[in-house]
C-alpha positions as CSV (number, residue, x, y, z in Angstrom):
1,X,-9.0,4.1,-0.8
2,X,-6.7,7.1,-1.3
3,X,-3.6,6.7,-3.5
4,X,-0.8,9.1,-2.9
5,X,1.2,10.3,-5.9
6,X,4.7,11.9,-6.0
7,X,3.6,14.0,-9.0
8,X,1.1,16.8,-9.4
9,X,-1.8,16.2,-11.8
10,X,-1.6,18.3,-15.0
11,X,-4.4,20.5,-13.6
12,X,-2.7,21.0,-10.3
13,X,0.6,21.8,-12.0
14,X,-1.2,24.4,-14.3
15,X,-2.9,26.0,-11.3
16,X,0.4,26.1,-9.3
17,X,2.3,27.7,-12.3
18,X,-0.5,30.3,-12.9
19,X,-0.4,31.2,-9.2
20,X,3.4,31.4,-9.2
21,X,3.2,33.8,-12.2
22,X,0.8,36.0,-10.3
23,X,3.1,35.9,-7.2
24,X,0.5,34.0,-5.1
25,X,2.6,31.0,-4.1
26,X,5.1,30.7,-1.4
27,X,8.4,29.0,-1.7
28,X,8.2,25.7,0.0
29,X,11.5,24.3,1.1
30,X,12.1,20.6,1.1
31,X,14.7,19.3,3.4
32,X,15.7,15.9,4.7
33,X,15.1,12.7,2.8
34,X,18.8,12.8,1.8
35,X,18.4,15.9,-0.5
36,X,19.7,19.4,-0.3
37,X,17.1,22.0,0.4
38,X,15.3,22.9,-2.8
39,X,12.4,25.1,-3.8
40,X,9.3,22.9,-4.4
41,X,8.6,24.5,-7.7
42,X,12.0,23.2,-9.0
43,X,10.8,19.7,-8.3
44,X,7.6,20.0,-10.3
45,X,7.7,18.2,-13.6
46,X,4.9,18.2,-16.2
47,X,3.0,14.9,-16.1
48,X,2.1,15.6,-19.7
49,X,5.8,15.2,-20.6
50,X,6.9,12.6,-18.0
51,X,5.5,9.0,-18.3
52,X,4.2,7.5,-15.1
53,X,3.9,4.0,-13.9
54,X,0.9,2.7,-12.0
55,X,-0.7,-0.4,-10.5
56,X,2.1,-1.0,-8.0
57,X,2.0,-4.7,-7.4
58,X,4.3,-6.8,-5.2
59,X,5.8,-9.9,-7.0
60,X,6.7,-12.4,-4.3
61,X,9.0,-15.4,-4.9
62,X,7.2,-18.4,-3.4
63,X,8.0,-22.1,-3.0
64,X,4.5,-23.2,-3.9
65,X,2.2,-20.9,-5.9
66,X,-0.9,-23.0,-5.2
67,X,-0.2,-22.9,-1.4
68,X,0.1,-19.1,-1.7
69,X,-3.1,-18.8,-3.6
70,X,-5.0,-20.8,-0.9
71,X,-3.6,-18.6,1.9
72,X,-4.3,-15.3,0.1
73,X,-7.8,-16.4,-0.7
74,X,-8.4,-16.5,3.0
75,X,-7.3,-12.9,3.2
76,X,-9.9,-11.9,0.6
77,X,-7.9,-12.1,-2.6
78,X,-9.4,-13.5,-5.8
79,X,-7.3,-15.4,-8.4
80,X,-7.2,-13.4,-11.6
81,X,-4.7,-15.2,-13.7
82,X,-2.1,-18.0,-13.7
83,X,0.6,-19.4,-16.0
84,X,1.9,-22.9,-16.2
85,X,0.4,-26.2,-15.2
86,X,-2.8,-25.4,-13.2
87,X,-1.8,-28.0,-10.6
88,X,1.6,-26.4,-10.1
89,X,1.6,-22.9,-11.7
90,X,4.8,-21.0,-12.1
91,X,3.1,-17.5,-11.8
92,X,-0.2,-16.2,-10.5
93,X,-1.9,-12.8,-10.0
94,X,-4.5,-12.1,-7.4
95,X,-6.6,-9.0,-6.7
96,X,-8.5,-7.8,-3.6
97,X,-10.3,-4.6,-2.9
98,X,-7.8,-1.9,-3.6
99,X,-4.8,-4.1,-4.1
100,X,-3.0,-6.9,-6.0
101,X,-0.2,-9.4,-5.5
102,X,1.7,-11.7,-7.9
103,X,3.5,-14.9,-7.1
104,X,6.5,-16.3,-9.0
105,X,7.7,-19.9,-8.3
106,X,11.2,-19.6,-6.9
107,X,13.8,-21.7,-8.7
108,X,15.7,-22.4,-5.4
109,X,15.0,-22.1,-1.7
110,X,15.2,-18.6,-0.3
111,X,14.8,-16.8,3.0
112,X,12.1,-14.1,2.8
113,X,13.1,-12.7,6.2
114,X,16.2,-11.3,4.4
115,X,13.9,-9.0,2.4
116,X,12.6,-5.8,3.9
117,X,9.1,-6.3,2.6
118,X,6.0,-5.6,4.8
119,X,2.5,-5.6,3.5
120,X,-0.5,-4.0,5.1
121,X,-4.2,-4.8,4.7
122,X,-7.2,-3.3,6.3
123,X,-10.5,-4.8,7.5
124,X,-13.6,-3.1,9.2
125,X,-13.9,-6.0,11.7
126,X,-10.5,-7.3,12.8
127,X,-11.9,-9.7,15.6
128,X,-14.2,-11.4,13.1
129,X,-11.4,-11.6,10.5
130,X,-9.1,-13.2,13.1
131,X,-11.8,-15.8,13.9
132,X,-12.2,-16.5,10.2
133,X,-8.4,-17.2,9.9
134,X,-8.4,-19.4,13.0
135,X,-11.4,-21.4,11.7
136,X,-9.4,-22.0,8.5
137,X,-6.2,-23.2,10.3
138,X,-4.2,-20.0,10.2
139,X,-2.3,-19.4,13.4
140,X,-3.5,-15.8,13.8
141,X,-1.9,-14.1,16.8
142,X,-3.8,-12.1,19.3
143,X,-4.8,-8.6,18.3
144,X,-2.5,-5.9,19.6
145,X,-3.1,-2.1,19.9
146,X,0.1,-0.3,19.0
147,X,0.3,3.5,19.0
148,X,0.3,3.7,15.2
149,X,-2.9,1.6,15.0
150,X,-4.8,1.9,18.3
151,X,-7.9,0.4,16.7
152,X,-6.1,-3.0,16.5
153,X,-3.6,-4.9,14.4
154,X,-2.3,-8.4,13.9
155,X,0.8,-9.6,12.1
156,X,0.9,-12.8,10.2
157,X,3.5,-14.6,8.1
158,X,2.3,-16.1,4.9
159,X,3.3,-19.7,3.9
160,X,6.7,-18.4,2.6
161,X,7.4,-16.2,5.6
162,X,6.4,-12.8,4.2
163,X,4.9,-10.4,6.8
164,X,1.3,-9.5,6.3
165,X,0.0,-6.9,8.8
166,X,-3.8,-6.7,9.0
167,X,-5.3,-3.6,10.7
168,X,-8.7,-2.7,12.0
169,X,-10.0,0.1,9.8
170,X,-13.7,0.9,10.0
171,X,-15.7,4.0,9.0
172,X,-14.7,5.6,12.3
173,X,-11.0,5.2,11.7
174,X,-11.4,6.3,8.1
175,X,-13.4,9.5,9.1
176,X,-10.8,10.4,11.7
177,X,-8.0,9.9,9.2
178,X,-9.7,12.1,6.6
179,X,-10.2,14.8,9.2
180,X,-6.5,14.6,10.1
181,X,-5.5,14.9,6.5
182,X,-7.6,18.0,6.1
183,X,-6.0,19.5,9.1
184,X,-2.6,18.9,7.7
185,X,-3.7,20.6,4.5
186,X,-4.9,23.6,6.5
187,X,-1.6,23.7,8.4
188,X,0.4,23.6,5.1
189,X,1.9,20.2,5.8
190,X,0.1,18.7,2.8
191,X,-1.0,20.4,-0.4
192,X,-4.7,20.7,-1.2
193,X,-5.7,18.7,-4.2
194,X,-8.2,21.3,-5.5
């Protein structure tokens, strides 16, 4: 799984600075996103000097940590750690291929629909995955085929009401996506990482 970063690696930054010094770079303007147009080189910061965070992990308030563990196990997560009484933990961390989630026992009732949080997961066989959920008592809706995910998608709510989108993503979709990313690099929309 590809992880996108908002910073250059030290090697990429060094290469960019060397090319700039030799006059081989073009000024890339950045516009939109609520900022004034700026030259891209002004936005580069040395990763050797700027600390970075990693392992972005959602921490969800839930009404019953054990119930959340059971639901997310059906999605392919594995329990890694928990704190508190094992029968009624106050916190848990789970991992799946390429991701993680943590649960924190809410101290009072809450409405998760008031939070703008969406999660996305991918499976190489969405129909089989949907059947797995149905066989385990999860009310999985029919697969839809929206324009942004024509290979198939379904949207669930976890036991606390958080939205979990699960998309069909097989080797064919991944290969097409990689080809699209390479074309964007050739067109100058994305920077090459080499």
